[in-house]
N, C-alpha and C positions, 0 to 999 in steps of 0.2 A: 504494500500500500504506500503510495507516495503522498506526502503531506505538503501543503503549500502555506507558507507564512504570509499573513495579511495584517495590515495595520488597521486599527479601529480607534474610535474616540476613547480617550482615557476614562477609566471608570475604576473605582476602588473595589477590591475583592471584598465581598460581604463578610468574610471571616477574618482575614488578616489585615485588611485595609491597604494593601499594596496597590498602587495605581498601575493598572494594566492597560497597555495600549496596542496589543497585538494578539492575534489568534493563530492557531495552526488549523487550517481547514482539513478535515478528514473526508469531506465529501468531494468527489472528483469535480464537481461543478465549482468553478472559481468565483466566489462571491463573498461579500462581506457578511458579517453577522446580521441576522434578522430577528425581530422580536420573537421570543420563545425558543431560540436556539440555545443549546447547552454548551458550556465550556468548562474548563478546569483551570484553577489557578496554579501556575508553575512555581509558586512560592510556598503554598500550604496544602495543595491537592484538594481544595474545596470545589465541589461541583456547584456551578452557578448558571443562571439563565439571564439572557438579555431581555429587559422589559421593553415597553413601547418606545422609550426614548433611548434605547440601546445602553442603558445603565445596567450594571450587574446586580442581580438580586439572588438571594439564596435559592437553590433549586428545591422544589417541593419534594417531600419525603418519597412520594411514589415514583418520581423521576429518578431520584438518587438510587432507590431500590432497583429500578430497571437497569440503570447504567452499571451498577455494581454487579449485576448478574449476567451481563452480556459480555462474552469473551473479547470482542473488539474494544469495548470501553474499559474492561478490566486491564487489558494490555496497556492502554493509554495511561491509566492511573498508575500502573506499575512503573512505566517509563518515567512519569513525572516524579514519583517517589524516589526512584533511583537518581534522577537529576538533583533532587533536593538533598539526598544523602551525600552525593559527591560534592555539591556546593558547600554543604555544611562541614564536611570533613576538610575541605581545602581551607575554609575560613578559620577553623580551629586547629589546624595542623600545628603541632609543636615546632618551635623554631630551634635550630641547632645553634651551637656557639658561634658559628661563622655567619649567622643571620639568615640562612636559607631554610 
């Protein structure tokens, strides 16, 4: 599956508050987000949906349950969690005496 990175208006994640301004489209149709589309925060792995103004809102529980049980979306969340773990490990990597 090929993903396409797209820019969108900045909107804070409903869980962690990080301003998000991009999405990775998993639909082969290249388009920006539309109201009701789901996304996942790459900083905290929170599922969210775009509202009518394309601001992020918490995903409803039934949608989260659906996404968490679909293999395609499970893989996306696993990839995001791996990205978060790598970024966190790099941030808190102990420094050696020579500063590296």
